[in-house]
N, CA, C and O of each residue as an XYZ file, in Angstrom:
380
protein
N      49.093     32.265     71.759
C      48.090     31.297     71.772
C      47.020     31.717     70.773
O      46.723     32.902     70.627
N      46.414     30.676     70.049
C      45.433     30.848     69.074
C      44.166     31.061     69.755
O      43.871     30.349     70.715
N      43.367     32.010     69.327
C      42.027     32.311     69.908
C      40.979     31.401     69.279
O      40.990     31.142     68.076
N      40.086     30.929     70.120
C      39.066     30.012     69.680
C      37.887     30.812     69.005
O      37.577     31.926     69.430
N      37.292     30.269     68.034
C      36.123     30.832     67.414
C      34.987     30.778     68.404
O      34.745     29.716     68.979
N      34.292     31.844     68.630
C      33.225     31.889     69.549
C      31.925     31.915     68.739
O      31.783     32.613     67.735
N      30.975     31.095     69.252
C      29.622     31.051     68.719
C      28.650     31.758     69.638
O      28.684     31.583     70.856
N      27.824     32.521     69.071
C      26.715     33.058     69.802
C      25.413     32.399     69.577
O      25.019     32.155     68.436
N      24.745     32.108     70.617
C      23.407     31.441     70.498
C      22.439     32.059     69.627
O      21.720     31.404     68.872
N      22.410     33.483     69.738
C      21.525     34.190     68.982
C      21.769     34.065     67.512
O      20.830     33.887     66.736
N      23.077     34.159     67.095
C      23.406     34.070     65.640
C      23.090     32.654     65.185
O      22.565     32.529     64.078
N      23.343     31.610     65.890
C      22.943     30.249     65.403
C      21.477     30.138     65.306
O      21.003     29.522     64.351
N      20.694     30.680     66.209
C      19.261     30.601     66.138
C      18.662     31.352     64.853
O      17.682     30.938     64.233
N      19.360     32.477     64.546
C      18.901     33.280     63.457
C      19.165     32.753     62.117
O      18.544     33.165     61.137
N      20.110     31.815     62.046
C      20.607     31.232     60.756
C      19.892     29.867     60.441
O      20.037     29.319     59.349
N      19.117     29.345     61.440
C      18.448     28.034     61.155
C      17.008     28.341     60.617
O      16.448     29.399     60.902
N      16.443     27.408     59.851
C      15.108     27.525     59.359
C      14.032     27.512     60.448
O      14.283     27.149     61.597
N      12.816     27.926     60.040
C      11.695     27.813     61.018
C      11.380     26.429     61.241
O      11.207     25.661     60.295
N      11.289     26.032     62.570
C      11.003     24.607     62.869
C       9.642     24.596     63.623
O       9.235     25.530     64.314
N       8.996     23.434     63.404
C       7.779     23.193     64.186
C       7.698     21.714     64.472
O       7.667     20.883     63.564
N       7.662     21.385     65.822
C       7.595     20.048     66.323
C       8.821     19.147     65.843
O       8.696     17.959     65.548
N       9.904     19.788     65.803
C      11.093     19.041     65.431
C      11.441     18.974     63.970
O      12.514     18.464     63.646
N      10.603     19.459     63.046
C      10.849     19.323     61.655
C      10.696     20.743     61.057
O      10.192     21.625     61.753
N      11.082     20.981     59.884
C      10.986     22.336     59.229
C       9.455     22.509     58.870
O       8.651     21.592     58.700
N       9.225     23.797     58.791
C       7.865     24.228     58.496
C       7.417     23.622     57.144
O       6.273     23.181     57.032
N       8.263     23.593     56.155
C       8.007     22.999     54.855
C       7.613     21.613     54.951
O       6.604     21.208     54.374
N       8.418     20.798     55.707
C       8.082     19.358     55.950
C       6.737     19.187     56.591
O       5.941     18.339     56.189
N       6.474     20.039     57.641
C       5.324     19.843     58.484
C       4.053     20.135     57.563
O       3.030     19.450     57.605
N       4.230     21.171     56.776
C       2.990     21.550     55.901
C       2.751     20.403     54.807
O       1.637     19.968     54.514
N       3.884     20.005     54.285
C       3.752     18.987     53.183
C       3.171     17.646     53.806
O       2.307     17.003     53.211
N       3.676     17.264     55.007
C       3.138     16.067     55.655
C       1.664     16.198     55.994
O       0.881     15.253     55.898
N       1.320     17.430     56.399
C      -0.199     17.669     56.719
C      -0.978     17.594     55.498
O      -2.034     16.961     55.508
N      -0.548     18.203     54.393
C      -1.366     18.148     53.142
C      -1.581     16.787     52.612
O      -2.684     16.376     52.252
N      -0.372     16.031     52.573
C      -0.451     14.604     52.068
C      -1.298     13.747     52.975
O      -2.026     12.892     52.470
N      -1.251     13.919     54.290
C      -2.002     13.129     55.211
C      -3.488     13.417     55.100
O      -4.328     12.519     55.161
N      -3.780     14.671     54.938
C      -5.200     15.088     54.902
C      -5.774     14.506     53.543
O      -6.899     14.005     53.534
N      -4.990     14.574     52.382
C      -5.464     14.004     51.109
C      -5.612     12.511     51.218
O      -6.598     11.965     50.723
N      -4.731     11.861     51.808
C      -4.896     10.423     51.920
C      -6.094     10.038     52.824
O      -6.816      9.086     52.529
N      -6.294     10.805     53.946
C      -7.520     10.512     54.796
C      -8.811     10.752     53.958
O      -9.775      9.993     54.052
N      -8.792     11.891     53.093
C     -10.017     12.119     52.398
C     -10.250     10.986     51.247
O     -11.376     10.666     50.867
N      -9.180     10.483     50.799
C      -9.236      9.524     49.739
C      -9.799      8.111     50.318
O     -10.786      7.533     49.864
N      -9.061      7.694     51.317
C      -9.254      6.309     51.827
C     -10.365      6.334     52.927
O     -10.935      5.274     53.188
N     -10.698      7.457     53.573
C     -11.615      7.552     54.640
C     -11.316      6.567     55.824
O     -12.190      5.890     56.366
N     -10.145      6.561     56.127
C      -9.703      5.570     57.154
C      -8.687      6.293     58.197
O      -7.941      7.193     57.810
N      -8.703      5.886     59.415
C      -7.869      6.502     60.439
C      -6.499      5.932     60.424
O      -5.638      6.384     61.178
N      -6.250      4.922     59.567
C      -4.803      4.274     59.513
C      -3.861      5.282     58.972
O      -2.648      5.104     59.080
N      -4.375      6.376     58.371
C      -3.472      7.453     57.788
C      -2.788      8.196     58.965
O      -1.662      8.661     58.785
N      -3.405      8.329     60.150
C      -2.758      8.992     61.308
C      -1.390      8.364     61.740
O      -0.394      9.080     61.848
N      -1.351      7.009     61.989
C      -0.047      6.502     62.260
C       0.953      6.648     61.190
O       2.140      6.821     61.466
N       0.502      6.583     59.921
C       1.414      6.849     58.839
C       1.915      8.206     58.825
O       3.095      8.408     58.537
N       1.023      9.284     59.146
C       1.485     10.691     59.251
C       2.600     10.810     60.374
O       3.636     11.449     60.193
N       2.304     10.156     61.518
C       3.294     10.159     62.627
C       4.633      9.592     62.221
O       5.681     10.124     62.588
N       4.599      8.536     61.480
C       5.744      7.894     60.940
C       6.596      8.788     60.054
O       7.815      8.872     60.201
N       5.874      9.488     59.079
C       6.489     10.371     58.180
C       7.133     11.525     58.935
O       8.209     12.009     58.582
N       6.415     11.963     60.023
C       6.850     13.079     60.816
C       8.082     12.723     61.509
O       8.965     13.576     61.602
N       8.258     11.467     62.046
C       9.372     10.973     62.749
C      10.496     10.903     61.863
O      11.609     11.252     62.257
N      10.275     10.427     60.547
C      11.408     10.315     59.607
C      11.936     11.748     59.295
O      13.144     11.932     59.150
N      11.030     12.770     59.190
C      11.455     14.118     59.002
C      12.260     14.619     60.124
O      13.264     15.304     59.930
N      11.834     14.284     61.321
C      12.642     14.701     62.448
C      14.045     14.114     62.521
O      14.982     14.812     62.910
N      14.205     12.885     62.166
C      15.489     12.286     62.100
C      16.359     12.839     61.035
O      17.552     13.037     61.265
N      15.829     13.101     59.882
C      16.540     13.759     58.821
C      16.902     15.170     59.123
O      17.907     15.670     58.617
N      16.092     15.861     59.961
C      16.306     17.256     60.374
C      17.440     17.379     61.379
O      17.986     18.465     61.574
N      17.785     16.306     61.996
C      18.819     16.351     62.956
C      20.201     16.747     62.351
O      20.925     17.545     62.946
N      20.533     16.225     61.254
C      21.799     16.461     60.622
C      21.788     17.752     59.689
O      22.706     18.570     59.747
N      20.764     17.888     58.873
C      20.608     19.047     58.016
C      19.108     19.501     58.022
O      18.274     18.863     57.381
N      18.793     20.546     58.711
C      17.367     20.986     58.763
C      16.868     21.314     57.368
O      15.676     21.090     57.154
N      17.520     21.754     56.507
C      17.060     22.186     55.161
C      17.157     21.096     54.072
O      17.313     21.396     52.888
N      17.062     19.814     54.509
C      17.261     18.801     53.570
C      16.118     18.808     52.463
O      16.401     18.522     51.299
N      14.879     19.126     52.828
C      13.833     19.084     51.827
C      13.921     20.306     50.806
O      13.583     20.203     49.627
N      14.390     21.420     51.361
C      14.556     22.546     50.527
C      15.721     22.299     49.575
O      15.630     22.678     48.407
N      16.797     21.689     50.019
C      17.877     21.352     49.175
C      17.591     20.325     48.093
O      18.070     20.398     46.962
N      16.727     19.303     48.540
C      16.374     18.440     47.500
C      15.428     19.019     46.433
O      15.498     18.613     45.273
N      14.619     19.878     46.776
C      13.717     20.614     45.816
C      14.569     21.360     44.879
O      14.325     21.302     43.674
N      15.595     22.087     45.352
C      16.390     22.894     44.495
C      17.229     21.953     43.501
O      17.431     22.277     42.331
N      17.683     20.801     44.051
C      18.439     19.887     43.241
C      17.621     19.270     42.090
O      18.066     19.151     40.948
N      16.379     18.884     42.485
C      15.552     18.331     41.448
C      15.047     19.313     40.378
O      14.849     18.964     39.214
N      14.852     20.548     40.831
C      14.334     21.608     39.903
C      15.529     22.103     39.076
O      15.275     22.507     37.942
N      16.772     22.123     39.493
C      17.915     22.626     38.652
C      18.728     21.673     37.942
O      19.436     22.040     37.005
N      18.672     20.390     38.350
C      19.464     19.360     37.746
C      18.558     18.178     37.175
O      18.532     17.114     37.792
N      17.869     18.334     36.091
C      17.014     17.414     35.589
C      17.757     16.227     34.890
O      18.906     16.409     34.488
N      17.166     15.071     34.738
C      17.833     13.986     34.106
C      17.949     14.361     32.585
O      17.046     14.939     31.980
N      19.133     13.983     32.026
C      19.406     14.213     30.680
C      19.093     12.877     29.895
O      18.959     11.832     30.532
N      18.974     12.900     28.529
C      18.626     11.735     27.808
C      19.697     10.635     27.897
O      19.388      9.445     27.956
N      20.888     11.048     27.905
C      22.011     10.105     27.988
C      22.550      9.901     29.369
O      23.759      9.717     29.512
N      21.755      9.920     30.378
C      22.132      9.644     31.773
C      22.718      8.313     31.977
O      23.675      8.103     32.723
N      22.082      7.384     31.254
C      22.585      5.999     31.414
C      23.978      5.775     30.882
O      24.707      4.905     31.358
N      24.338      6.554     29.903
C      25.670      6.482     29.333
C      26.744      7.203     30.191
O      27.772      6.616     30.530
N      26.483      8.486     30.532
C      27.433      9.286     31.256
C      27.319      9.255     32.818
O      28.281      9.590     33.508
N      26.156      8.858     33.356
C      25.959      8.685     34.797
C      26.100     10.030     35.448
O      26.672     10.134     36.533
N      25.559     11.132     34.772
C      25.556     12.401     35.318
C      24.404     13.266     34.803
O      23.789     12.911     33.798
N      24.085     14.405     35.467
C      23.030     15.231     35.023
C      23.512     16.456     34.493
O      24.701     16.725     34.666
N      22.728     17.294     33.834
C      23.199     18.525     33.374
C      22.734     19.728     34.339
O      21.831     19.599     35.166
N      23.378     20.773     34.155
C      22.906     21.800     35.088
C      22.246     22.922     34.219
O      22.820     23.370     33.226
N      21.001     23.363     34.638
C      20.331     24.310     33.876
C      20.186     25.548     34.745
O      19.584     25.492     35.818
N      20.721     26.630     34.300
C      20.593     27.897     35.113
C      19.250     28.502     35.189
O      19.075     29.536     35.835
């Protein structure tokens, strides 16, 4: 009989990123900074429901891949648009 792969809860917890209120800490801090800046610019409390909406979007995106924001940041920083992107429909890789 083939043996099943066993998962340990401790190992799974140690490999996940730091989470706060259902989103990664990076998303939580970025949402807080953007919300605070918008509140200071517009001086209106309508920013609070917007912040909750952005937090909920982050929570939904974190269900499938918790590191989605970190992966997107790496992709944007490592794979910039090239001048002939419209022709070849691809980006270059810069190490």
